[in-house]
N, C-alpha and C positions, 0 to 999 in steps of 0.2 A: 559449486554448491548444488546439492541435490534437493529437489522439492518433490515430495510425494503428492502429485496432483489429485490422485484418488482420495487420499486422506484429507487433503485440504477441502475438496469438494464435499466430502462426507461431513466434515466439521461445519462447513457453511450450511449445508442442508439441515443438520441437527439444530443449529442456532435458529435458522428460519422456522423450523417446525416448532421450536419452543416459543418463539415470538408470536407465531400464529396462534398457538394454544393460549397464550396470555391474552390475546385479543379475541378469543372465542372462535377461532377458525380452525377447522379440522384440515391439516395439511394433506391428509390422504384424500380429501374431497376435491378432486381436480377441478370440477365445475365451479365450486365456490371460490377456489384460489384464483382461477382465471377471471371470474367475475370481479373479484376484489382488485386484481391487477388492472383490469379495464377501467374500473371506477377511479383508482388512484391516478392512472395516466390522464383520464379525462379531467380530473380536478387539477392536476398539475398544469395541464395545458391552459386552463381557464384562469389559473391563479387564485381560485376560490379557496377560502379556508377549509380545513378538514372538518367533516361533520363530527359532532360529539358522539361517542360510543353509546350504544343503548343495550348492551348485552347484560344479562343477569349474571353477576360474578359468581353466584352460588352454583350455576349450571355449567360453568367453564371446566374444561379438563385441566388436569395438573400435569406439568411437564417434569419428568425426572430425567436428568442427564445420565448417560451411561458413564460408568466409572472408568 
């Protein structure tokens, strides 16, 4: 069975980018993504509930998936 790792990675990256956009996070902003990752890991380690989102939905980017 042949698996195209580059395509699989590209698909995962595209999905993550869309999910980040849905959360109001610019995937291209490496600093913000790294900060988010640190916050998520810190919360996960403490077992604390996730904070409620406070983003303005009207200012969020829209994700359009490539055809």
